[in-house]
C-alpha positions as CSV (number, residue, x, y, z in Angstrom):
1,X,-4.0,19.1,-18.5
2,X,-5.0,21.2,-15.4
3,X,-2.8,24.3,-14.8
4,X,-1.8,23.2,-11.2
5,X,-0.8,19.7,-12.4
6,X,1.1,21.2,-15.3
7,X,3.0,23.6,-13.0
8,X,3.9,20.7,-10.6
9,X,5.2,18.5,-13.5
10,X,7.1,21.4,-15.1
11,X,8.8,22.2,-11.7
12,X,9.8,18.6,-11.2
13,X,11.2,18.3,-14.7
14,X,13.1,21.6,-14.3
15,X,14.6,20.3,-11.0
16,X,15.7,17.1,-12.8
17,X,17.3,19.3,-15.5
18,X,19.3,21.2,-12.9
19,X,20.6,17.9,-11.4
20,X,21.6,16.7,-14.9
21,X,23.5,19.9,-15.6
22,X,25.4,19.5,-12.3
23,X,26.1,15.9,-13.1
24,X,27.3,16.9,-16.6
25,X,30.1,18.9,-15.1
26,X,31.5,16.0,-13.1
27,X,30.4,12.8,-14.8
28,X,32.2,11.0,-17.6
29,X,29.1,9.7,-19.4
30,X,28.4,13.0,-21.1
31,X,26.6,11.4,-24.1
32,X,24.0,9.7,-21.8
33,X,23.5,12.9,-19.8
34,X,23.0,14.9,-23.1
35,X,20.4,12.3,-24.1
36,X,18.5,12.7,-20.8
37,X,18.7,16.5,-21.0
38,X,17.1,16.3,-24.5
39,X,14.4,14.1,-23.2
40,X,13.7,16.4,-20.2
41,X,13.5,19.4,-22.6
42,X,11.1,17.5,-24.9
43,X,8.9,16.6,-21.9
44,X,8.9,20.3,-20.9
45,X,7.9,21.2,-24.4
46,X,5.0,18.7,-24.2
47,X,3.9,20.3,-20.9
48,X,3.9,23.7,-22.6
49,X,1.9,22.4,-25.6
50,X,-0.6,20.6,-23.4
51,X,0.2,17.1,-24.7
52,X,2.3,15.9,-21.8
53,X,1.1,12.4,-20.7
54,X,-0.5,11.5,-24.0
55,X,0.8,8.7,-26.2
56,X,2.5,10.0,-29.3
57,X,0.9,7.3,-31.4
58,X,-2.7,7.0,-30.3
59,X,-2.9,10.2,-28.2
60,X,-4.6,8.3,-25.4
61,X,-3.3,9.0,-21.8
62,X,-0.1,7.1,-20.8
63,X,-0.8,4.8,-17.9
64,X,-0.6,7.0,-14.7
65,X,1.4,4.5,-12.7
66,X,4.0,4.2,-15.4
67,X,4.2,8.0,-15.8
68,X,4.6,8.3,-12.1
69,X,7.6,6.0,-12.2
70,X,9.1,7.6,-15.3
71,X,7.9,11.2,-16.2
72,X,9.7,11.1,-19.5
73,X,7.5,8.4,-21.1
74,X,6.0,9.1,-24.5
75,X,4.1,6.0,-25.4
76,X,1.4,3.9,-23.8
77,X,1.9,0.1,-23.2
78,X,0.1,-0.7,-26.4
79,X,2.6,1.1,-28.5
80,X,5.9,0.1,-26.9
81,X,8.4,-1.6,-29.2
82,X,9.0,-5.3,-28.6
83,X,12.3,-4.7,-26.7
84,X,10.6,-2.1,-24.6
85,X,7.7,-4.5,-23.8
86,X,10.2,-7.2,-22.8
87,X,12.1,-4.7,-20.6
88,X,8.9,-3.7,-18.9
89,X,7.9,-7.3,-18.2
90,X,11.4,-7.9,-16.7
91,X,11.1,-4.8,-14.6
92,X,7.7,-5.9,-13.3
93,X,8.9,-9.3,-12.4
94,X,11.9,-7.8,-10.6
95,X,9.5,-5.4,-8.7
96,X,7.3,-8.3,-7.7
97,X,10.3,-10.2,-6.3
98,X,11.5,-7.1,-4.4
99,X,8.0,-6.5,-3.0
100,X,7.5,-10.0,-1.8
101,X,10.9,-9.8,-0.1
102,X,9.6,-6.9,2.0
103,X,6.8,-8.9,3.5
104,X,7.2,-10.4,7.0
105,X,7.2,-14.2,7.7
106,X,3.8,-15.6,6.8
107,X,3.3,-17.2,10.3
108,X,4.8,-15.5,13.3
109,X,5.0,-16.8,16.8
110,X,5.9,-14.5,19.7
111,X,5.4,-14.8,23.5
112,X,1.6,-14.6,24.0
113,X,0.8,-14.0,20.3
114,X,0.5,-15.6,16.9
115,X,0.1,-13.8,13.6
116,X,-0.8,-15.1,10.2
117,X,-1.6,-13.3,7.0
118,X,-2.5,-13.8,3.3
119,X,-1.2,-11.3,0.7
120,X,-2.5,-11.7,-2.9
121,X,-1.8,-9.0,-5.6
122,X,-4.3,-8.6,-8.4
123,X,-1.4,-8.3,-10.8
124,X,2.4,-8.8,-10.5
125,X,2.7,-6.1,-7.9
126,X,0.3,-4.7,-5.2
127,X,-0.6,-1.5,-3.3
128,X,-1.5,-3.7,-0.3
129,X,1.0,-3.8,2.5
130,X,1.6,-5.5,5.8
131,X,4.5,-5.7,8.2
132,X,5.4,-6.9,11.7
133,X,8.2,-5.4,13.7
134,X,9.4,-6.7,17.1
135,X,10.7,-3.9,19.4
136,X,11.3,-3.9,23.2
137,X,9.1,-6.9,23.8
138,X,6.2,-5.5,21.8
139,X,4.9,-6.4,18.4
140,X,4.3,-3.4,16.1
141,X,2.1,-4.3,13.1
142,X,1.3,-2.2,10.0
143,X,-1.4,-3.0,7.5
144,X,-2.7,-0.9,4.7
145,X,-3.7,-0.1,1.1
146,X,-2.1,2.6,-1.1
147,X,-4.4,4.4,-3.5
148,X,-4.2,3.3,-7.1
149,X,-2.8,0.1,-8.6
150,X,0.2,-1.2,-10.4
151,X,3.8,0.0,-10.2
152,X,3.1,3.4,-8.7
153,X,1.1,1.9,-5.8
154,X,3.8,-0.7,-5.3
155,X,6.6,2.0,-5.1
156,X,4.6,3.9,-2.5
157,X,3.9,0.7,-0.6
158,X,7.7,0.2,-0.4
159,X,8.1,3.8,0.7
160,X,5.7,3.3,3.6
161,X,7.4,0.1,4.6
162,X,10.8,1.8,4.9
163,X,9.3,4.8,6.6
164,X,7.6,2.8,9.4
165,X,10.6,0.5,9.8
166,X,12.7,3.6,10.4
167,X,10.3,5.3,12.8
168,X,9.3,2.4,15.0
169,X,12.4,2.3,17.3
170,X,12.0,6.0,18.3
171,X,8.2,6.4,18.4
172,X,6.5,3.9,20.8
173,X,3.0,5.5,20.7
174,X,1.2,4.4,17.5
175,X,-0.7,7.7,17.1
176,X,2.6,9.6,17.1
177,X,4.1,7.0,14.8
178,X,1.4,7.5,12.2
179,X,1.6,11.3,12.5
180,X,5.3,11.2,11.7
181,X,4.8,8.8,8.8
182,X,2.0,11.0,7.5
183,X,4.4,14.0,7.3
184,X,7.1,12.1,5.6
185,X,4.6,10.6,3.1
186,X,3.0,13.9,2.4
187,X,6.3,15.7,1.8
188,X,7.6,13.0,-0.6
189,X,4.4,11.9,-2.5
190,X,2.5,13.5,-5.3
191,X,-0.9,14.9,-4.1
192,X,-3.2,12.4,-5.8
193,X,-1.8,9.6,-3.7
194,X,-2.7,8.5,-0.2
195,X,-2.8,5.4,1.9
196,X,-5.3,3.9,4.4
197,X,-3.7,1.9,7.1
198,X,-3.9,0.4,10.6
199,X,-0.9,0.7,12.9
200,X,-0.9,-1.2,16.1
201,X,1.2,-2.2,19.1
202,X,0.5,-5.5,20.9
203,X,2.0,-5.7,24.4
204,X,2.8,-8.9,26.3
205,X,0.0,-8.0,28.7
206,X,-2.6,-8.5,25.9
207,X,-3.2,-4.8,25.5
208,X,-3.3,-3.6,21.9
209,X,-3.1,0.1,20.9
210,X,-4.6,0.8,17.5
211,X,-4.5,3.8,15.2
212,X,-6.8,3.4,12.1
213,X,-6.0,6.0,9.4
214,X,-9.2,5.7,7.3
215,X,-8.8,2.0,6.7
216,X,-11.5,-0.8,6.8
217,X,-12.4,-1.2,10.5
218,X,-10.5,-3.9,12.3
219,X,-12.6,-6.7,13.7
220,X,-12.1,-8.1,17.3
221,X,-13.2,-11.7,17.9
222,X,-13.8,-12.4,21.6
223,X,-16.2,-14.1,24.0
224,X,-18.3,-10.9,23.6
225,X,-18.8,-11.7,19.9
226,X,-17.7,-9.7,16.8
227,X,-16.9,-6.0,17.3
228,X,-15.3,-3.4,15.0
229,X,-12.8,-0.7,15.9
230,X,-13.7,2.7,14.3
231,X,-11.2,4.9,12.5
232,X,-9.2,7.4,14.5
233,X,-7.9,9.6,11.7
234,X,-7.8,10.4,8.0
235,X,-5.9,8.4,5.4
236,X,-2.1,9.0,5.5
237,X,-1.1,11.6,2.9
238,X,-4.4,13.5,2.9
239,X,-3.1,16.6,4.9
240,X,0.4,17.4,6.1
241,X,-0.7,18.4,9.6
242,X,-3.3,15.7,10.3
243,X,-3.5,14.5,13.9
244,X,-4.0,10.8,14.8
245,X,-5.4,9.3,17.9
246,X,-5.5,5.7,19.1
247,X,-7.8,3.3,20.7
248,X,-7.0,0.6,23.2
249,X,-8.3,-3.0,23.0
250,X,-7.6,-5.8,25.4
251,X,-7.4,-9.4,24.0
252,X,-7.7,-12.4,26.3
253,X,-6.4,-15.8,25.5
254,X,-8.1,-17.1,22.4
255,X,-9.3,-13.6,21.2
256,X,-8.1,-12.3,17.8
257,X,-7.9,-9.1,15.9
258,X,-8.6,-9.4,12.1
259,X,-7.4,-6.8,9.6
260,X,-8.3,-6.8,5.9
261,X,-8.2,-4.7,2.8
262,X,-11.2,-3.8,0.6
263,X,-10.2,-6.6,-1.8
264,X,-12.1,-8.9,0.6
265,X,-15.3,-7.0,1.4
266,X,-15.7,-5.2,-2.0
267,X,-15.3,-8.4,-4.1
268,X,-18.2,-8.9,-6.4
269,X,-19.7,-12.1,-7.8
270,X,-21.0,-12.6,-11.4
271,X,-24.3,-11.0,-10.6
272,X,-22.4,-7.9,-9.3
273,X,-23.4,-8.5,-5.7
274,X,-20.8,-7.4,-3.1
275,X,-19.3,-9.7,-0.5
276,X,-19.7,-7.0,2.2
277,X,-19.0,-6.5,5.8
278,X,-22.1,-8.3,7.1
279,X,-21.1,-11.6,5.4
280,X,-17.5,-11.2,6.8
281,X,-18.9,-10.7,10.3
282,X,-20.9,-13.9,10.0
283,X,-17.8,-15.8,8.8
284,X,-15.7,-14.4,11.6
285,X,-18.3,-15.2,14.2
286,X,-17.9,-18.9,13.2
287,X,-14.1,-18.6,13.4
288,X,-13.9,-17.5,17.0
289,X,-11.4,-19.5,19.0
290,X,-9.5,-20.8,15.9
291,X,-5.8,-20.4,15.4
292,X,-4.7,-17.3,13.5
293,X,-4.0,-19.2,10.3
294,X,-7.4,-20.9,10.4
295,X,-9.1,-17.5,10.8
296,X,-7.4,-16.2,7.7
297,X,-8.3,-19.4,5.8
298,X,-11.9,-19.2,6.9
299,X,-12.1,-15.7,5.3
300,X,-10.5,-16.8,2.1
301,X,-12.6,-19.9,1.8
302,X,-15.9,-18.0,2.3
303,X,-15.0,-15.4,-0.2
304,X,-14.1,-18.1,-2.7
305,X,-17.5,-19.7,-2.1
306,X,-19.2,-16.4,-2.6
307,X,-17.3,-15.6,-5.9
308,X,-18.0,-19.1,-7.3
309,X,-15.3,-18.6,-9.9
310,X,-15.9,-14.9,-10.6
311,X,-12.5,-13.1,-11.1
312,X,-10.9,-11.0,-8.3
313,X,-10.4,-7.5,-9.4
314,X,-8.4,-6.0,-6.5
315,X,-5.4,-6.8,-4.3
316,X,-6.4,-8.8,-1.3
317,X,-4.7,-9.0,2.1
318,X,-6.0,-10.5,5.4
319,X,-4.2,-10.7,8.7
320,X,-5.2,-12.3,12.0
321,X,-3.4,-11.4,15.3
322,X,-4.4,-13.9,18.0
323,X,-3.7,-13.9,21.8
324,X,-2.4,-17.3,22.8
325,X,-1.8,-16.8,26.5
């Protein structure tokens, strides 16, 4: 294990040990605290021996997303006991229910706007994320993809959800909103993790302010054709002091903005050909003028035709925001 990573893990474990010692002085469940202290000490010993993060049975690495959620783990999934496997399955199912509960309504109608989306995790939980918040007559929408997969990505997705929901009421400009979220995310997230995302504000006038933090370029469908909106900043969590700008887009009645994660464009068929942005642009060109739900359906149907039964390997989310008046 690299020295820097070892130092970070050891520091986090020592901080947990201090909290346990404090709790031991005031809590009644001393036996449970003693057990946790012994597990923390054993984990620190593994860090010192260079074996932290390795399964004690097969010596292969423990799944990173599981270790992120529980730094005291000693076994990979393949070597969990039957009760531990059942507990893990139950935890994943609970996490999936919680995550789905954080998603907005699937079809949203607001004065002058309609929004529809499709969210499809590759497993039980997902690192993809979308949300819509109404505030002072505007619609704020957030759409993104946390690096990694599984439980760790899902936890960070939930963290971003709470962060943006907290910040929206006091931060009307989307560039400032993403800057604030970036600082919170960077302070509270281990360094290997980041998130690409698009944050936008749709006003009743049809004006849309967009901040694209390293995400797939949003697509505008209008009478002018199919246009993309370039990124305005780095992925969230890359650097603490990153600055984020925004771009303005005006949508007239019938125009739409389409957001998607790379689970759409980077899907591969059985010959390993990639779906790609060019095919997506052709599909969206044929969907101009359709309702938001129909635009999303057109993307999904064309990808399904392209895959022709090949399995999907990544989380997939598509959102259409359409101006209705």
